[in-house]
C-alpha positions as CSV (number, residue, x, y, z in Angstrom):
1,M,42.7,162.8,207.5
2,A,42.7,159.9,204.7
3,V,46.5,158.9,203.4
4,E,46.8,159.8,199.8
5,F,49.3,157.7,197.7
6,H,51.0,159.3,194.7
7,E,53.7,158.1,192.3
8,S,57.3,159.0,193.0
9,G,60.6,157.5,191.6
10,C,60.4,154.6,193.8
11,G,57.0,153.4,193.3
12,W,54.1,155.1,195.4
13,S,54.7,157.5,198.7
14,A,52.1,158.8,201.3
15,E,52.9,161.3,204.0
16,G,55.8,162.6,202.9
17,G,57.3,159.5,202.1
18,K,56.4,157.7,205.5
19,Y,54.5,154.9,203.7
20,Q,55.8,153.6,200.3
21,I,54.6,150.8,198.2
22,R,56.6,149.2,195.6
23,Y,55.2,147.0,192.5
24,E,56.6,143.7,191.7
25,G,55.3,142.3,188.3
26,Q,55.2,138.5,188.2
27,R,53.6,136.6,185.1
28,V,50.8,135.6,187.1
29,G,49.4,138.4,189.3
30,Q,51.8,140.9,190.9
31,R,53.3,141.9,194.5
32,F,53.1,144.9,196.0
33,T,55.4,145.8,199.1
34,L,54.5,148.1,201.4
35,L,57.9,150.1,203.2
36,V,57.0,152.0,206.5
37,D,59.9,154.5,207.1
38,G,62.2,152.9,204.7
39,M,62.1,149.5,206.3
40,R,59.9,146.5,204.4
41,E,56.9,145.7,206.4
42,A,54.9,143.7,204.5
43,S,54.7,142.2,200.5
44,F,51.1,141.0,199.3
45,Y,50.5,139.2,196.2
46,A,47.8,141.0,194.7
47,S,45.0,140.3,191.7
48,S,42.5,142.6,190.0
49,E,39.7,142.4,188.1
50,K,37.1,145.0,186.9
51,R,33.5,144.8,186.1
52,V,30.5,146.7,185.2
53,G,28.6,147.5,188.1
54,E,25.3,149.5,189.3
55,H,26.9,152.7,188.6
56,G,29.5,152.0,186.0
57,Q,32.9,150.9,185.9
58,E,34.3,149.1,189.4
59,Y,37.4,147.6,190.4
60,I,38.0,145.0,192.9
61,W,41.5,144.2,194.1
62,T,42.1,140.9,195.8
63,L,44.7,140.5,198.4
64,G,46.2,136.8,199.0
65,V,46.0,137.0,202.6
66,P,43.2,136.1,205.3
67,P,40.9,139.1,205.9
68,R,42.3,139.5,209.3
69,T,45.4,140.8,207.8
70,G,43.4,143.9,207.0
71,D,43.0,144.9,210.5
72,I,46.6,144.9,211.6
73,A,47.7,148.3,212.7
74,I,50.9,150.2,211.6
75,G,50.1,153.3,214.0
76,V,47.2,154.9,213.2
77,E,46.6,153.1,210.0
78,T,46.0,149.3,208.8
79,Y,47.3,147.3,206.1
80,G,43.8,147.4,204.8
81,S,43.2,151.1,204.8
82,L,47.0,151.4,203.3
83,Y,46.4,149.4,200.6
84,R,43.1,150.1,199.4
85,A,44.5,153.7,199.6
86,F,46.8,152.7,197.5
87,F,45.1,150.6,194.8
88,E,42.8,153.9,194.7
89,A,45.6,156.2,193.5
90,Y,47.0,153.5,191.4
91,Q,43.6,152.8,189.6
92,R,43.2,156.4,189.2
93,S,46.8,156.7,187.5
94,F,45.4,154.6,184.4
95,K,44.1,157.2,182.4
96,S,42.6,154.8,179.7
97,L,40.3,153.3,181.9
98,P,37.1,155.2,183.4
99,D,36.9,156.1,187.2
100,G,35.2,153.7,189.5
101,P,35.2,152.8,193.0
102,V,37.6,150.5,194.3
103,T,37.0,147.5,196.6
104,L,39.8,145.3,198.6
105,T,38.8,141.9,199.4
106,F,40.9,139.1,201.0
107,D,41.4,135.4,200.0
108,P,44.5,133.7,201.1
109,D,44.0,130.9,198.3
110,I,44.0,133.9,194.8
111,E,47.6,133.1,194.3
112,A,47.6,129.1,194.6
113,R,43.8,129.3,192.1
114,E,45.6,131.8,189.5
115,W,48.6,130.0,189.0
116,D,46.3,126.8,188.7
117,R,44.2,128.6,186.1
118,W,47.2,130.1,184.1
119,G,49.9,127.3,184.7
120,P,53.6,127.7,185.7
């Protein structure tokens, strides 16, 4: 069964609060912190882009970590499966945006490139 995140008072939660993700806005990009059973597990920089694909709107979320990070297990889940499930729910929460598939990618240099692009 896939994990489903829902908006909650403290951010986003899944599995009865076992998994929580909190958003931290930044001037450039954003950071999303994963908590497991109330304990901070990981915090990743994320960047998003949208594009029109073959079947309509598509959303690409890039985490600022190496690809192997997505395979790190958290019980029966992985960072990749949890963050993908979160970004799918997060994207659906924007009612003003058209529905579309969410792709999760990894790039450890994305944060530095975005700071270079947008300035300090």
